Residue, then its C-alpha position, 0 to 999 in steps of 0.5 A: x567723093x561720098x561726102x560730095x554725093x551726100x551733099x548733092x543729094x541733100x541739096x536736090x531734096x531741098x530744091x525739089x521739096x514741096x509744101x503739102x498744100x497748094x493754093x488753088x483759090x483766093x476770094x477777097x471780101x471786097x469782091x463779095x461785099x465790103x459789109x460782110x464780117x464772116x466768122x465761120x466757113x464750110x467748104x461744100x464743093x468746088x468754089x462753093x462755100x457757106x459762111x456765117x456772118x457776125x454782123x448780119x447774123x446770116x448764113x450766106x452761100x458763095x458760088x463762083x465768087x458770088x453771094x447767091x443766097x442768104x438766110x437767117x438774120x437776127x430776130x424771132x422767126x424760125x429762120x432767125x438767130x439770136x446768138x449763132x456760135x458755130x456752124x458745120x456741114x454734115x449729111x448734106x445739111x448746114x447746122x447752126x447752133x444758137x447759144x442762147x436759144x438752146x437749139x440747133x437749126x438745120x438748112x440744106x445746101x441752098x440755105x432753105x430752112x429744114x428744121x430745128x433740134x431743141x436741146x431742152x429735153x436731155x441737156x441743162x437748159x440753157x446749155x450754152x452750146x459753143x462748138x459743133x463737132x462732126x459725127x460721121x455716124x449720125x447727128x453732130x455733137x455739141x460742146x459747152x464751155x460753160x459746163x465742159x461737156x459734150x452731148x449727142x443729139x440723140x436721146x442720151x441722158x448723160x454727157x458723151x464726154x465730161x471734161x470735168x472728170x479729167x480736171x479740165x475746165x471747159x473754158x480752157x478748150x480752144x478748138x475741137x475737131x473729129x476724124x472720119x472714125x469718130x475720134x475727137x481731139x480737144x486743143x487746150x489752153x495748156x498747149x495739149x491735145x486730148x484725144x478721145x475715141x468714138x466711145x468717148x474714152x480718153x485715148x491719149x494726151x499729146x503736148x503741142x510743140x507749136x507756139x500759140x496753136x489756135x485750130x486743130x483739124x483732121x485732113x486726109x486722115x492726118x491730125x494737124x494744128x495751125x496757129x494765128x501766124x499761119x503755121x501748119x504742123x502735124x501733132x509731132x511738131x513737124x512744120x508742114x506749111x506756112x500760110x502767107x498772111x498779109x499785114x494785120x490779117x487774122x485767121x478766123x476759122x479753118x475748115x478741112x473737108x473734101x480734101x481741101x483746107x479752107x482758111x477764113x481770115x478777116x480779109x479773104x478766103x484761101x483754099x488749099x489742096 
């Protein structure tokens, strides 16, 4: 009798189990513009996104499934880009790092140009910035795979984190993310997570059990990893979600903000909550 009750209880748990995220929005590129090829995305509000397009080298504002504004583009003007490599949204600003121009440009949520941060005063020129990292206490951090260093945009004259001190080649870094406390996690090509605290000190190294992880993110105070097949797990290796992808669909970027998980693929935008 007890055994039957245990089996029944197990079946009830499985039948009532729910994945932690629910799909709440899906936008196909064909509904926006067949010619766009976005590579980065930031969620900034309900049905509202900023995307960085690789073909036109523009940033685009999407609101209610429509492109309502564009800015940037290839060129020599103050609002143009040479080689935009990453984008984040922080402090009500859109930050775009331009890898070869050695600068970071700032726009507001309407994509109006605000200003520029030059990187030639305290950082090797050119620094070849590859990844922008959110910093909840001020300006974002920037990471260069060429030098394996993380720098702050303040007046510091030394790297915030230097991976060379830990025997790590910057080109081995696959993805970087930060949490609300300023801790920074590096996902490496060795299927390992290197976790640093807000003071730039190494806290721990964790082996990732997932096959071919591509992204690391912090959502609702939890560290998650995601691979190219759409599998989402915690850093302990427990599978939490399986994003259903179409044939030939590839994940280009993920964004975890405002309690939403946004997935950018080569075909569409998926929003989970």
